[in-house]
C-alpha positions as CSV (number, residue, x, y, z in Angstrom):
1,M,102.9,133.2,82.7
2,D,102.1,132.6,79.0
3,Y,100.1,129.5,80.1
4,L,98.1,131.5,82.6
5,L,97.4,134.2,80.0
6,E,96.2,131.6,77.5
7,G,93.9,130.3,80.2
8,L,92.5,133.8,80.8
9,I,91.8,134.2,77.1
10,K,90.1,130.8,76.9
11,F,88.0,131.6,80.0
12,R,86.7,134.9,78.5
13,T,86.1,133.5,75.0
14,E,84.7,130.1,75.8
15,D,83.9,129.3,79.5
16,F,82.5,132.7,80.3
17,E,80.3,132.7,77.2
18,E,79.0,129.3,78.1
19,H,77.9,130.4,81.6
20,K,77.3,134.1,80.8
21,H,73.7,133.9,82.1
22,I,75.0,132.7,85.4
23,F,77.5,135.5,85.7
24,C,74.9,138.1,84.8
25,R,72.6,136.7,87.5
26,L,75.5,136.9,90.0
27,K,76.7,140.4,89.2
28,S,75.0,142.1,92.2
29,H,74.7,139.4,94.8
30,Q,75.7,135.9,95.8
31,A,73.7,133.2,97.6
32,P,75.9,130.1,97.9
33,H,74.3,127.1,99.5
34,T,77.5,125.7,101.0
35,L,80.6,126.8,102.9
36,F,83.3,124.5,101.6
37,V,86.4,124.5,103.9
38,T,89.3,122.6,102.4
39,C,93.1,122.5,102.1
40,S,95.2,125.0,100.1
41,D,96.7,122.0,98.3
42,S,96.9,122.7,94.6
43,R,95.5,119.2,93.8
44,V,92.2,119.8,95.5
45,D,89.6,121.7,93.4
46,P,86.2,122.1,95.2
47,Q,84.3,123.0,92.1
48,L,85.7,120.1,90.2
49,I,85.1,117.6,92.9
50,T,81.5,118.6,93.5
51,N,80.7,119.6,89.9
52,S,79.6,123.0,91.1
53,L,78.9,126.2,89.2
54,P,80.0,129.7,90.0
55,G,77.9,131.0,93.0
56,D,77.3,127.6,94.5
57,L,80.2,127.4,97.0
58,F,81.7,129.9,99.4
59,V,85.2,128.5,99.7
60,V,87.8,128.8,102.5
61,R,91.2,127.3,101.9
62,N,94.1,127.0,104.4
63,I,96.8,124.6,105.5
64,A,95.2,121.3,106.5
65,N,91.6,122.5,106.3
66,I,91.6,123.8,109.9
67,I,88.8,125.6,111.7
68,P,90.4,127.4,114.7
69,T,88.5,127.0,118.0
70,F,86.3,129.9,118.9
71,T,87.9,132.7,120.9
72,V,86.5,136.2,121.8
73,E,89.9,137.7,120.7
74,H,89.1,136.8,117.1
75,E,92.4,135.2,116.3
76,H,93.0,133.6,112.9
77,A,90.5,136.1,111.4
78,A,91.1,135.1,107.8
79,T,89.3,131.8,108.4
80,T,87.0,132.8,111.2
81,S,85.7,135.9,109.5
82,A,84.8,133.8,106.4
83,L,83.0,131.3,108.7
84,E,81.1,134.1,110.4
85,Y,80.2,135.8,107.1
86,A,79.0,132.5,105.6
87,V,76.8,131.6,108.5
88,K,75.5,135.0,109.7
89,I,75.2,136.9,106.4
90,L,75.0,134.4,103.6
91,K,73.0,131.9,105.6
92,V,74.6,128.9,104.0
93,K,72.7,125.6,104.4
94,R,75.7,123.4,105.1
95,I,79.3,123.5,106.0
96,I,81.6,120.9,104.5
97,I,85.1,120.2,106.0
98,C,87.0,118.5,103.2
99,G,90.3,116.8,103.9
100,H,92.3,114.8,101.4
101,S,94.9,112.1,100.8
102,N,98.6,112.9,100.9
103,C,98.0,116.1,102.8
104,G,101.3,117.9,103.6
105,G,99.7,119.9,106.3
106,C,98.5,116.8,108.2
107,S,101.9,115.2,107.7
108,A,103.5,118.3,109.2
109,I,101.7,117.6,112.4
110,H,104.2,114.9,113.1
111,L,107.3,116.7,112.1
112,P,110.1,117.1,114.7
113,E,110.3,120.4,116.6
114,E,113.5,121.5,114.9
115,V,111.9,121.1,111.5
116,L,108.8,123.0,112.5
117,D,110.9,125.8,113.9
118,Q,111.9,126.6,110.3
119,I,108.3,127.3,109.4
120,P,107.1,129.3,112.4
121,A,103.9,130.5,111.0
122,T,102.9,127.0,110.0
123,K,104.0,125.7,113.3
124,K,101.7,128.2,115.1
125,W,98.8,127.4,112.8
126,L,99.2,123.6,113.4
127,T,98.8,124.0,117.2
128,Q,95.1,123.8,116.4
129,T,95.7,120.1,115.5
130,E,97.5,119.0,118.7
131,N,94.6,116.8,119.7
132,V,94.8,115.0,116.4
133,R,98.5,114.3,116.9
134,I,97.9,112.9,120.4
135,R,95.0,110.7,119.3
136,V,96.8,109.4,116.2
137,T,99.9,108.5,118.2
138,A,97.8,106.7,120.9
139,E,95.8,104.7,118.3
140,M,98.9,103.7,116.4
141,K,100.5,102.4,119.6
142,A,97.3,100.6,120.6
143,N,97.2,98.9,117.2
144,G,100.9,98.0,117.0
145,K,101.4,100.2,113.9
146,T,103.9,102.8,115.3
147,K,106.1,102.4,112.2
148,D,103.4,102.3,109.5
149,L,103.6,105.8,108.0
150,D,100.9,105.1,105.4
151,Y,98.5,104.2,108.2
152,R,99.5,107.3,110.1
153,E,98.9,109.5,107.1
154,W,95.4,108.1,106.4
155,L,94.5,108.2,110.1
156,T,95.7,111.7,110.6
157,E,93.9,113.1,107.6
158,Q,90.6,111.6,108.7
159,M,90.9,112.3,112.4
160,N,91.7,115.9,111.5
161,I,88.4,116.3,109.7
162,V,86.5,115.0,112.7
163,E,88.5,117.4,115.0
164,Q,87.6,120.4,112.8
165,I,83.9,119.5,113.0
166,K,84.3,119.6,116.8
167,H,86.0,123.0,116.5
168,L,83.1,124.2,114.4
169,L,80.8,123.4,117.3
170,T,82.6,125.8,119.6
171,Y,81.1,128.8,117.7
172,P,77.8,129.9,119.4
173,Y,76.2,131.0,116.1
174,V,77.1,127.7,114.4
175,V,75.6,125.7,117.3
176,D,72.5,127.8,117.2
177,A,71.9,127.3,113.5
178,Y,72.8,123.6,113.8
179,N,70.4,123.0,116.7
180,K,67.6,124.8,114.7
181,K,68.2,122.4,111.8
182,E,69.1,125.4,109.7
183,L,72.7,124.2,109.1
184,E,74.1,120.9,108.2
185,I,77.7,119.9,109.0
186,I,79.5,117.4,106.8
187,G,82.9,115.8,107.0
188,M,84.4,114.8,103.6
189,Y,87.6,112.9,102.6
190,Y,88.8,113.1,99.1
191,T,91.3,110.5,97.7
192,I,93.4,112.3,95.0
193,E,94.6,109.2,93.1
194,T,91.2,107.5,92.8
195,G,88.6,110.3,92.8
196,E,86.8,108.6,95.6
197,V,85.0,110.8,98.2
198,F,84.1,109.5,101.6
199,I,81.5,111.1,103.9
200,Y,81.8,110.9,107.7
201,D,79.1,108.9,109.4
202,S,78.9,110.2,113.0
203,H,76.8,107.2,114.1
204,K,79.3,104.7,112.8
205,G,82.3,106.8,113.6
206,S,83.7,106.1,110.1
207,F,84.0,107.5,106.6
208,E,81.7,105.9,104.1
209,L,82.2,105.9,100.3
210,A,79.8,108.4,98.6
211,N,80.7,108.0,94.9
């Protein structure tokens, strides 16, 4: 706790003062340009990765950077309400789905049933990734890599990003803004140990190095 308190003091006396003009401008409203959906993983810092300032990003974080598919029952409201607010009220210009290397949530997709039963809330949440598990399993079998766990990790993390983009496009208001060219949708993959960021190219069906 002492470490956190020291950080609070440093923020107030140094970082806040450096950006005081920004915080004063933001005191009564926000106008972020991007909804950034990423994993809750402590190693992923959206502001640091994108070199963004306060007020730039509207951030949603959850296990495995999942966007639940649209339902009229409004399930998983913590994530879907943020999506709704960002698009309908804040009028963000883009949505970024950012996955990352060594993702525990993506790894959990492949855990045995008896292990997942010990984390029931996570198990239910990960049902949104069932298509990813099926596709990864099929591709590994087709490529003769059923025992290559590193390949499975990489493939799952990237396929999951593409799957969540598909989920985004089940929301009528997202589709409407996207079709009107008012909203851009971007898939991003961040490699923790190298700092490399890859952007999904839907035409090539692959992730291309951006930095």
